[in-house]
C-alpha positions, -999 to +999 in steps of 0.1 A: +110+196-172+109+165-186+093+168-225+066+147-236+093+119-258+117+113-231+086+111-203+069+085-230+104+066-234+103+064-195+076+045-197+084+026-225+112+011-198+097+013-172+072-013-188+097-031-202+117-039-171+084-053-154+071-074-179+104-093-184+107-096-145+070-114-147+084-137-176+115-146-156+091-156-125+066-171-146+089-194-163+109-201-125+075-214-110+065-233-144+102-252-141+091-255-101+064-273-111+076-295-143+099-306-115+073-318-090+070-354-080+028-346-079+011-323-097+000-291-082+027-298-051+049-273-055+081-284-046+107-259-022+126-231-036+164-233-039+184-214-016+186-205+019+148-195+034+144-156+044+146-151+081+119-130+081+088-130+051+052-125+046+024-148+063-008-151+062-035-146+087-068-163+088-093-140+102-110-110+075-103-079+077-137-067+091-138-096+119-102-083+130-116-049+139-141-059+155-121-083+179-097-053+188-129-030+197-137-060+223-102-072+236-091-065+264-054-068+256-051-057+215-009-058+216-017-097+231-042-107+204-021-093+175+008-110+191-011-142+190-026-138+158+013-129+138+018-158+160-007-182+144-003-171+109+012-195+082+042-182+057+029-170+025+043-174-006+057-213-004+024-225-018+011-230-060-019-207-052+005-180-029+032-182-061+002-177-083-010-149-067+025-132-066+026-135-106-010-116-106+004-091-080+031-083-105+010-084-133-013-059-118+018-032-120+027-036-158-013-029-161-011+003-138+020+013-156+002+004-188-025+024-183-009+056-186-020+082-206-025+120-220-052+123-204-038+103-166-019+127-145+012+113-138+019+135-106+004+131-071+004+143-031+001+119-006-013+136+027-008+117+062-035+132+087-033+120+118-070+127+135-057+143+165-024+130+185-002+110+156+027+132+145+054+101+156+033+077+135+026+100+104+062+107+103+071+073+100+044+062+076+054+093+055+094+080+055+078+044+048+066+051+018+094+074+007+117+046+004+091+020-013+078+045-039+117+052-047+134+019-040+107-002-051+086+009-073+106+035-097+086+063-090+102+102-081+090+113-048+098+144-024+087+158+010+069+184+014+071+205+043+056+195+074+024+218+089+013+210+121+013+169+123-001+170+083+031+149+068+028+150+028+051+139-004+047+143-035+049+115-065+058+113-102+059+093-125+032+071-150+018+046-123+019+072-096-017+082-091-027+040-093-003+028-068-003+061-044-045+058-043-039+022-033-032+034-002-060+058+004-076+049+043-070+047+075-043+034+088-046+021+126-016+022+146-013+000+176+013+017+203+024+005+234+014+030+260-013+052+241-048+047+225-052+035+192-042+058+170-058+065+131-041+077+103-059+093+073-042+085+040-054+105+012-042+114-023-045+143-043-040+146-082-012+174-094-025+197-119+000+221-137+031+208-118+019+228-086+018+196-057+020+229-029-015+244-050-030+202-044-020+203-010-033+238+004-062+232-012-066+200+011-063+219+037-082+249+033-113+222+024-106+206+056-099+241+079-134+255+065-156+227+073-141+225+111-148+264+105-185+259+099-189+230+123-175+249+155-208+278+142-229+254+135-233+255+097-220+223+092-222+188+110-199+159+108-218+143+077-202+172+059-167+165+065-146+167+033-123+142+046-140+116+065-124+085+079-120+055+050-127+019+054-092+006+073-065+000+052-037-018+077-028-022+114+006-014+129+013-030+163+040-017+180+067-042+190+045-064+171+037-068+138+017-051+108-016-067+092-028-061+058-067-061+059-071-066+020-049-088+010-045-111+045-007-106+040+013-099+073+046-092+087+065-096+118+075-061+129+071-029+108+071-034+073+100-027+049+097-012+016+094-043+001+067-053+023+047-024+013+056-026-019+033-068-015+008-051+003+001-019-021+003-042-058-021-068-041-047-037-040-044-033-077-067-053-105-041-073-128-054-073-165-084-098-167-064-116-198-037-128-175-065-137-143-082-158-173-053-177-178-044-186-144-043-222-137-060-224-107 
């Protein structure tokens, strides 16, 4: 177990590394703007373009959900929506948004203090069928937390269709909570599969107890519902707003940021979605050029 001193040093170097990255990105953007022959126009980046990258789709999240509820073929609709999306990252406002997202990560890291929990349990709960999708989402999270956000991550043993993992680090709770909500999977040959992602802070380094308490609360509610002593409105883990839509063989749509990506999201794609949901520091926002 890390001592308080070593944990503080780890947080210091995490914040420093992220600040250095933010500074490099800002300097590169400033250099590109200086080379621009027209004010506000951003010259293309040097180097070959990525074959697969983020895109910006035009509909708002609520409208997308309304459309999904009425269209005859969800997969064809999402395929057409992805095909009409514009590439994200080439325009000036996109570049500034990306800087804002990186600054938000610095803010999440820097907000950690003595009273802040540095470990959380991320729980993926299918509502009905959905064990395969829950396993996939939990695996994507594990790769993202470790490789993209420098967090410790360990899976907990599966319980039925429920999947859970622990996430540890100064910014663990902040970034994990950015994923709380309903994640809607659209399999080709099945009905829509909603997964609920919940985040539970870990107390006294007992992740299993945190997960067990979560499961027990829902078990008691289901038992009371069957007996008639509870109502649907008493659900301790009601379905939250939709965070993301995953179309099998199609694309992934993040409803908060308006970003999408072809196919299933990579750890780097998920990092972009998560950072877009974090709040950047006010002093950074006040100095944005646009």
